[in-house]
C-alpha positions, 0 to 999 in steps of 0.5 A, a space after each residue: 095619840 089615837 086621834 092624831 093617828 086618825 087625822 094623819 090617815 084622813 090627811 093621807 086619804 084626802 090630800 092626794 085628790 086636791 087638784 089632781 083628779 082632773 078629766 082623763 084624756 083619751 088616747 085615740 089613733 086620730 091624734 097627730 104625732 111627731 117624731 124626734 129622732 137621733 141616729 147613732 152609728 156604733 162601730 162593730 169592726 174595721 179590717 183590711 184583707 186580701 180577697 182572692 178572685 171569686 172566693 166568697 169570704 163570709 163571717 159573723 158579728 154579734 150585737 153583744 159586742 156593743 150591748 151597753 153602747 146600744 142601750 145608751 144610744 136608744 136601743 132601737 137597732 134599725 140596720 147595718 152599714 158595711 163600707 167597702 173601700 178598694 182604692 187600688 187596681 194592681 194587675 201584674 204584667 206577664 212576660 211578653 211585649 207589655 210596656 206597663 202602660 196598658 190600662 188595668 181592667 176594673 174588678 167588681 167587688 160584691 158586699 152582702 149583709 144579712 140579718 134573719 130574712 133581711 138581706 142586701 147585696 150591692 157592688 161597685 168597681 175599683 178603684 173606689 168604694 161603696 156602702 152596703 146599707 141594710 135597714 128594715 125600718 119605715 124610713 118614710 115614717 121618720 121623715 114625716 113632719 106630722 103623723 095622724 091616724 096611728 097610735 104610738 104602738 102602731 108607729 113603733 111597730 114600723 120602726 122597732 123590731 125588738 129582739 129580732 134586730 139583735 143577735 148575729 149578723 152575716 157578711 160576705 165579700 166576693 171579688 170578681 177580678 179581671 185583667 188586661 188581655 191583649 194580643 201581645 200582652 196579658 196581665 194577671 189579677 188574682 184578687 183585691 185588697 179590701 178594707 171593710 168598716 161595719 157599724 150598727 144603726 141605732 135610733 133613739 125615738 121620742 113620740 111627741 103629741 097625741 094625748 099620751 102623758 109622755 113618750 116614756 109613759 110617765 113624767 120626769 119629776 124626781 123626788 130623792 129618796 132622802 126626802 122620804 127617809 124621815 117618814 120611813 125612819 119614823 115608821 121603823 120607830 113606830 113599829 118598834 114601839 108597837 112591838 114593845 107594847 104587844 098586849 096594849 096593841 093586841 099584837 099577840 091575838 090569833 086571828 084565825 083560831 081553830 074551833 074547839 068544837 069537835 069536828 065531825 065528818 062531812 057527809 058525802 051522801 045525797 045530791 043536794 048541797 046541804 047533803 053532800 060535802 063534795 057537792 058543796 066544794 065542787 059548786 063553790 070552787 067552780 063559782 070562784 074560778 068563774 070570778 077569777 077568770 074575768 079578774 085575771 083577764 082584765 087586770 093582766 091580759 087586757 090591760 097589757 094589751 092596751 098598753 102595747 097598743 099605746 094606751 096611756 096610764 090614765 086610760 088604763 086606770 080608767 078601765 081598772 076603775 070601772 071594772 072595780 067599781 061594782 065590787 066597791 058597792 057590792 055590799 048593796 046586793 046583801 040586803 037585796 038577796 036577803 030580802 028577795 028570794 025564790 025559795 022553791 029554787 033555793 035561797 041563793 042559786 037563782 041569783 047565782 044563775 042570773 049573775 052568770 047568764 048576765 056575765 055571758 051575755 055581756 062578754 058576748 056583746 063585747 065582740 061587737 066593738 070593732 076596735 077596742 084600743 080606740 074605744 077604751 070608754 065603750 070597753 070600760 062601760 062594758 066591763 062595768 056592767 060585766 063586773 056588776 054581774 060578777 059582783 052579784 055572783 060573788 055576794 051570792 056565792 059567799 051567802 051560799 057558803 054561809 048557808 050550806 057549809 058546816 061550821 067546821 068546814 069554813 076554814 078548809 073550804 074557804 082556802 079551797 075557794 081562794 085557791 080556785 079564784 087564783 086558778 081562775 086568775 091564772 087562766 084569765 091572765 097567764 093563760 089567755 095572756 100567753 095565747 093572745 098573740 095567736 088568737 088576738 084580743 077577741 079570740 081571748 074573749 071568745 075562749 072565756 065564753 064556753 068556759 063560763 058556760 061549763 061552769 054555769 052547768 054546775 049550779 044549773 044542775 045542782 040544788 041547795 036543799 032536798 025538794 027544790 026545783 031545778 028550773 021554774 017550770 019543774 015540778 016541786 018535790 017538797 011534799 016528799 020531804 020535811 017542809 022547810 021554812 025560810 025566815 025572811 027578815 024585812 029591810 028594817 030588821 036588817 038595817 038595824 042589825 047592820 047599824 049595831 054591827 058598825 057601832 063599835 070603834 074597831 068595826 069603824 076603824 076596820 072601814 078605815 083600814 079597808 079604805 087605805 089598804 089598796 091606795 098603792 095599787 096606782 102602781 098596777 097600771 104603771 107596771 105594764 108600761 114599765 115592763 113592756 114599753 120601757 124594758 122591752 118585755 113582750 106582751 106574752 112574757 109580761 102576761 105569763 109572769 103577772 098572770 102566772 108566776 105572780 099569782 102563784 107567789 100570791 097563793 104561797 104568800 096567803 098560806 105562809 101569812 096564815 100560818 105565821 098569823 096563827 103562830 105569832 098573831 095576826 096584827 103582828 104579821 100585818 104590821 111587820 109585813 107591811 113595813 117589809 113590803 115598803 122596804 122591798 118597794 123602796 129598794 125596787 125604786 132605788 135600783 133603776 140600773 138593774 131594771 134591765 136585768 130580767 131575773 132582778 125584776 122577777 125576784 123583787 116583784 115576787 118578793 114584794 107580792 109575797 110579803 104583801 099577800 101576807 098582809 092581805 090574808 091577815 087583814 081578811 082574817 082581822 075583818 072577819 074577827 071584828 064582824 058580828 055573825 048576825 049580819 056576817 055576810 053583809 058586814 064582811 061584804 061591806 069590808 071587802 067592798 071598801 077594799 075595792 073602793 080603796 083600789 079604785 082610789 089608788 087607780 085614780 091616783 095613777 094619772 096625776 102621779 104618772 103625769 108628774 113623777 118618774 118611775 123611781 119616785 112612783 115606787 117610793 110613793 107606793 112604799 109610803 102608802 103601804 106603811 099607812 096600813 100600819 097606822 090603820 091597824 094599830 088601834 083595832 081590837 080584834 076582840 071588841 065585837 065579840 066582847 061587847 055583843 056577849 055583854 049585851 046578850 048577858 044583860 
């Protein structure tokens, strides 16, 4: 059965790429586009009233009266039409020499329509009629056969004013009555009977051409949930089978066991990292904040900005791929930073300072790109280089933590570090994403630079051990302290230990699990398209939700998942939570009729994120459990790198899947890939590495 499952995993891993990963199309403003436009008039009110002379009669109507009709007609309100009809002129002759043959004098009927700052007044005389047609869209754009030099977003900005076009509308009718006035006869005219018919003008616009996947950002292929049902039923039965064989599949093993060693108080004395607990926590947490800011900025703020600017799903996935690639091969940094060191300034600190300096320089260079939405490839390359330095900082920081933390501090301080990374993500996502409407994309980049500079000051003015230099030109004080020797292994020794670490079956299955954990991430570049382009969320609303609320939910999922893993067993939580996440994702895709409800979308998104965070935190613990401490930094970094490679594979699935399937089907596919994690984890023995290494040592 084990070989069968491994074969199934390999098939799931490889088959999606057969003929799918073609060349990513660019989406530039130079593309030629055309518009398919459907007009609909939705009646709001029809009435007939008598309007007294020179009396302004005003009233309001709301789009809420016909909300469903508006959505069915395309949801883009572009104007209001008020038709006024006054077919009669009914003056009354006064007492005098009136024969009744006198000509009636025309009255003037004024109609005014207002919405926010848009207003229009038109008039005509009776008997007759006229239309007050207030619109605020670019009509000439709709009449053009071919549109060039504009992105989808730029086109829609001149047509769709979103929520500004909804709400209340103001109307006013004034009758300026006039009557016959002769030498021997006068007439009286106190007003006029006027009929009014008011309608909203609604458009359904489809953009053709360019290089977009489609006007709806995804394809129109549909796969019924019925076809996915056998897989989910099979996974349900598999979970039940695993639960009935808990001991055989190691579901009861606690992955995050607390050390039995008596915890000693952490010292806060001294100024170096090895001397001061406070210094260790401050430095490590600050460095993790520095990692979280670019992650939040890239995955939330920048991706949403490009989605709003009309960039297609494939291009968004391309950007995320380049940004994630350095994290997938970051394990290559491990042997390098272990082999090449500058002990006089610390084992890890020089590498951290190099990485942070590179991050600041590359980020500053991005300001030189003239139009980022039109130069996604250049931006992607810049993000690639930027994340090379960020990945270097990550590896160096993890190695620093291993070097300076006391054994009893690992669990506690690591929770601080992951929380700090989430805080950085909130700054880069919700923080910068919310203010991007005021400062623009380059303003958001500028704001990151001083933040990173301030964070860099922490390791810049902090040494790892007593006697180390702050700067290369500083005088060493090692003569004043006990001489410290740092054993540096050569590459041959390092690679031999790595070979031993990965020789165990569970370690190899850990690589496979790491490679499949993030395949469902193909959905990440699609979500901003769904929320912003299709459902009408503003860029700021989406950024605040994904970069704020969702990150907070993720942190809560980590904490709850860790506690549940300690109580019920980490592998058990991985399996239960993975299947639960798949059910939530499936439920999300099945209820497209509720997607326009903001509360529903935030609730189901939050639940899915919360439960998947429980999966992730227990998989991290599982990877730590099967890691050999002798090469702990390199081996665990390798697992993390494979997880990032998994995310890249997921991003590469975005373009081919989005080009073929509608949103609901994409959710079903994501749910299927989430259940694959169960197959990857089921045969891993968390105790194998410790058990095998203990036997080798005893021999």
